[in-house]
N, C-alpha and C positions, 0 to 999 in steps of 0.2 A: 082700229086693229092691222087694218092692211095697212097703215101709214105705218105705224111701230113694227110691225113684220118686216118692210122695205127698209126701214132705218137701220133692224137689228143684220138684216143680211148683209147690208152693208158694212157694218162695223167689222161682220164677222169673215165678210171675202175682204180687207184693209188689211186686217191685223192678222190673219191667214197667210196671207202674202208678204208679210214684214221676218227678217232672216236676219240672225245675230254671226256680229263677222268679229270672229276671233283671230287677233293678228300672234299670230308667233315672233317670239323674240329670243332667238338660239344662239350663241355666243358663240365664237368660234373654239376649235378646241386645237393642244398641241402638245407635242411630245420633247421633251429635250433630248440632245443630241446626245447618247449615252457617255460617250468619250471625248476628251481634249483632243486640239491639233495642234501641232506643231508650238507646242508652249515655248518661248526662249525668256530672255530676260524683260522684254518688253512688249511682246503680242503674243498671240496665238489667235486658234482660230476654233469656232462653235457654232452651234447652230440649233434647230432642230425641225421636227415633220409637223405642217400642220395637215390635221387627222380629217378634221371637217370645218369648211369654210362658216358653215351656220345662215344662219336665216339673212346677212345682208354684210356685204361684198368686205374684205378688207381693205383698210385701211393702213396701217403699218404690222411689219412684225421684224422680230431681230432677238436681241438676245440682253438681259440686263444683266448688272451685277454689282456687288458691292465688296467691301475688303469687311467694314463693320455688320449690314444687316444680313441675318441668314433667310430670310426670304425677302429677298431683292427685288422692288417692282422699279415699272417704271419712271418713277417719281428719280432713284437711283442715275445712276449712269445706266447708255443705254446703247447698244451697235443697231442700227437696223440694216434688213437685206431686202431686195429688189422683190416687188410685189409681185406674182400671180395670182388667178384668180382660182384657179383650182387646189385641192391639194397638192401636195408638192413638198422635198426637202430643201432645206435651205442652211448657208452657210456666211458666217459673219467675218471680216477679220478687223481682229481686236488688238486696237493698240495705244498706246501711250500706258501701259501697265507697269508698276514699282517692282522691281528685281527682289526674289525672295518674299513674297507675297501671299499671302493667302485669298482667295475669292469666291465669291460666292456668287452662283451665276444658276439663271432658270431660262431657258425661249420663253417670249409671250406673241401673241396674237391679237390685236386690237381690230375690232368694228366700229359701226356705229350703235353698235347693243352695248359694247363694255368690251375690257379685256380680260382675256384669260393667259395661263399661267401652265410651264412645263414643270415638273418635278426640279431641283435645286442638286445642282452637282458644287463640289467645290474642286477647287485646283491652286496650283503655287509657282508660281512662276520660280525660273529659274534664277540662281544666284550668278551666273556667270556664263553661261551655255547663248551664246549668240544665233546660231546655227546647229543642224543635225543633218546628215548626208550620208548618203552609201557611194563608195569609189568603186565602180564595176570595172573588172579587167574579165578576157577571155581566160581561160584558164585549159580547154581542149577543147579540140572538136571545129571543124568549120562550119559553113552556112552549107555546106555542099553535103547530103544525104548521103551514107555509106556505111561500108565495115572497113576498118583497118584499127589494128591496133598501131602503135606509135607514139609519141612524145607531142603535147601539145596539139598545134596545129595541125599534126601530119596525122594526128586521129583521126579517123570517120565514126559518128552515131548517125540512128538516123528514129529519131523519135522519143532522143531521152526522157525518162517521168522520173519516177521512184529514186530518192539519193540519203544516203547515209555518210557517216564519218566513224571512224573506229579508235581507240586512245592515240595509237600510234600518228594519224591525222590521214591515213590513206583514205580516200573519198570511191565508197562503191557506188553504181547507176544503172537503173532499169532500164538498157536498150530496147524499149518497149516493142517497135518495129522489125527489130532484128531478133529478136527474140532472147538475148543476151544479157548476162551480167558482168555487168563492166567494173574494172579495179579501178584507179587513178592514185599513183603515190604522191608524196608531197612535192616532191619534182617534175610532176606533172604526168608521168610515163606512163601510158591505158597498156594496160591486158585484158583477155579478155579469163573471168574465174570457173564462170559457167555457161554451160549452155551448144546447142549446134549449129543454134541458127532456123531451123526448121520449126516450124509454130505447131506442138504439138504437146501431151504430157506424157512423159517416161523420165523415171528417177534411176540411177546410177550414177557411175563416174562420170564427175562435171564434164567432161569433155561430151560426152555421147548423151549428156543430158535435157529434155526439153520440155521448154513453157511458152506458155502464149501468151503473149501482150503481159509477161510482166510491168508490175510498179511499182508500190511502195516498198522499202528495204528497212531493216534495222539490224544492228549490228548486236549480239548479247557483251557478257563479261568474258565470256572465253574467246571472243572475239570469230563464232559463227556467226553467218548473214544469214536473216530469215527473208524470204520473200513473198507478198503477197502475189500472187501468179493469178492476174484480174480474170484473165479469158477460161481459167481452168475452175475457178470457182474453188481456190486451195491455198494454203500455208506451206511453205514449200522451205527448204532449211538444205545450206551449204556447209556442210559440218568443213573444220577446218582441214581434215584431210584427203579434204574435194572430193565428197560425197555426195550425193543431193539425194533427200528423201523428203515424204510430205509429211508434216507435221501435224497438221490440220484438215479436215475436209477431204471430199471425196468423188467431187469435180460433177458433183450431182449441184447445180442450183434451188436452193433451197433458204429456209431461218430453222434450222434445226440444232439444238445442243447437243453434247455428248463428249466421248472422249474418243481423242484420236477420227477417226474415219467413220465415225457414228455424225459426225456433224458435217450443217451443210451452212456453206457461203452462195452469197450471189452479189457477183462483182467485188470482194474483198480490193481496197485501194490502199489505204496509207493506215501503215503499224507504227507501233512504238513500245518499248518494254519502260516499266515500272524499274523500281532500284529492288525490286524483289524477286525481277524474273519473270511477272508478267506480262506478256502481248497483246497490247489493246491495236482494236482494228477499228477498220471506219468500213463498216460494211455496204458502201456505197449503195448498189442497188436494192438491198432489205432494207435502209432509211435508219442502220442500227450502228451504234457501237458496243462490238462484242470483247468481250479478254478470255481470252488462253494462258490455262496456268501451265505451268513446267513440265507436267503431266499430260500436256496437251489435251485438259477438259475444258471445252467453250464453253459460258455462260451469256446470256447478256446484260449489257450495263445500262443501256439507256438508248428507248426509240422501240417503234413497233413499226411492222412494214408497209403500214401507212404514208405518203409521203406530205409532211404537212408542217407547221413553225406551231410552236406550241404554247398555249396561255399569253397570248401577247399581251393584255392588259394587265399583268403582273410580272411579265416576262419570267414568270420562273415555274419549274413544274419538278415533279419526282420520278426518279426511276423508271420504270420501263411504258411510264404514259408519256414521256417526253417524247417529238414530235421533230424530227429532220428529215431535212429535202437533199437527197444525195451526198451527205458527208464524204469529206474525200482526201483530208488530213488530218492526222492525229498526233498531239506528244504529250508527253507525261513531264510536271513539273519534280524534280526526286525530290524537291525539300516537304511540298507539302501535299504530292500527291494528287492533285487535282489535275484533271482530263483537260487540254485542250485541242477543241474540232473546228476544223474550217467545212463549215455549212455552208458548200460550194452553191445549193440550187436557194437557199436563203440569205446570199449574202451576208452571213454572218458569223460571227467567231461565238461557240458558247463552250462555256464550264462544266465541268463535271467535276462533284468533288468526292470523295472517298464513299460521305454518304450515301450519291446516288442522287442529290441534289442538281438539275439543270439550270441555267441562266446563262440569256445571253450578255458577253461584254463588252460585245462590238459591232455595229453594221445591223441588219435585220432585213426580211423583203425593203425593196421600195427607196433601201439604201444604197446600191450599187456606186453612187461617185465617194461617198463614204469606205467602200470593200464593194469591192466587185467582182464577184465568184470567185471567192481565196478557195485555193486548192491543198497548197502548200504550209503544212507549219513544225514551229519547234522555237525552244525553248531554251534557254539559258542560265548558265547558277545562279542568273542574277533575278529569275523569273519574269524576264524581259522576251515577249512573243517577237514573232518574225514568221512573217504570211509572205507566199506569192500572190496575187492576184492577176486573174486571167487577163483584167483589164491593160495591163502590161506595166504593174509596179511592184516592188517590191518593200512594203511596210513593216514597221515593227509597234508592238502595242506596248508600251514599259510596263512595269508594276505597278505607278502611279497611274493607271489609266490613261497615257499621254500617247495619241495615234501620232508618229512620224512617216510619211512619204520618202524611204529614202533614197529609192531609184527607179526610174522610169516615169513615164507620166497619163492618164489614165484614158484609157481606148490612143493609145500613140503605139504604133506597131513599127520595128525594124530592128536595125542591128548597132547598137552601136557603144564602144566601153566611155565612158565617161563619169561625172558627177551628177550627182543631185536626177534632174528631168533630164538632162546630156546623154543620161543612156537610157538604152534603147531594148527591148525584150521584141522575142515574138512568142508569146503567150507562154511565159514561166513556170511549172509546176512546181518540182519537186526542190524540196530547201533542207540545208542542211548543216550545223554550225559548229568547228571542232572547238578543241580544249582552247586553243589559245585566241577563241573569237572570229576565226575568218570564215563567212557563209560561205555556202555554194548553193546556182541557184541551175537547175537544169534545165534551159531556155528553150523548150519542146521545137518549134518548129525552127529553133537557125541551128538545130544540131549541136547544138554545143552546150558544155559544162562552162558555168559563169564564178565569178570570185569578186567576193565584195566583200568591201571593212569599211566602218561605219566612222565616219568624222565627225568630230565635236569642234565646233569652232568658238570658243572664248571671246 
């Protein structure tokens, strides 16, 4: 009995010390970049984001594509990108494409565990375009900050921010550090249309009115100029007769909807009209998109006061349950009524449909190389979107969801006129387009207004 007891004790001891080892075999995860870059007749750029490396080191990542397989795999044509050991965003240069051809593409990531894929996107190569670039010139101002009316380089600005155009081709500029609103004729003649230069809050005749760090501008169909008076937390109106009044807001920082002075904003930045005369506001510090109707009553279109980035899994949410992070620019497509938002803190371009559905159409957190801290946004008559990127670029997002870096280069700061990456900006902020397709940019730290045309090479 004693021997049996000892053997039983040994058995229990040995079996009790044994452990079952479970090997985790998690594959990598990857998302496909939501837009194509620089699509021409035979080349393009695309990529993705490695959201998780998984349980084994990556051995390869890139994009795969096909003209026939609607769910391409690495057995189809592929282009690889350099490997990095942690989560990151990558871009691939794709060559050897066929002109005027539709492709199906998705990002992939491979490890010893297997290959994972992102969602599929489609794009069509151009039938003629070999390159697209912006040709940048200086329209008004000089690198010297100051205040002076005049023509072209004879005028001086101090931190130009918001910018807008009217039907006659005049350009309006919020001269933020001078606390003024300026006007530039098509011939480059700069005058002051409102403000006395003193930071403050005062309605009345334009020459004696006071603003505090004005930013976004918009012009209605009657030629009245509306101003997002950032520091005063109100929306101001400059009537065609030269009178400044408060259109909405009461100078108290808050997030309150109501009529006229019952409303409250917190750092209103970009503004834009729709074809019905409603004014949309990127309420920066409230992280909201607001609307003011023609009677001056405000409502919330999307967003909550808490900053964030809504619904990253599906990239879609609805109405006031969407999250933004310091939206600074807003534009409205007159044909569809879609609202486009430069969501600066999320490095994203967001779309808000008339039904209040919010989606991300380009960029997103962690994708600053794609769109880095966008500030200004405008849309042309063909639904092409133009964006200022504080990293130093002007970007076009076409209606076909192709992204072109028109001018400037990422994280390059300076001043130079020229074409494409030869042009340089120093914190481009506001952007506007006239009826002839000329694009105007407020080059904040260069104290200039730049003019750009888009050159397409066949």
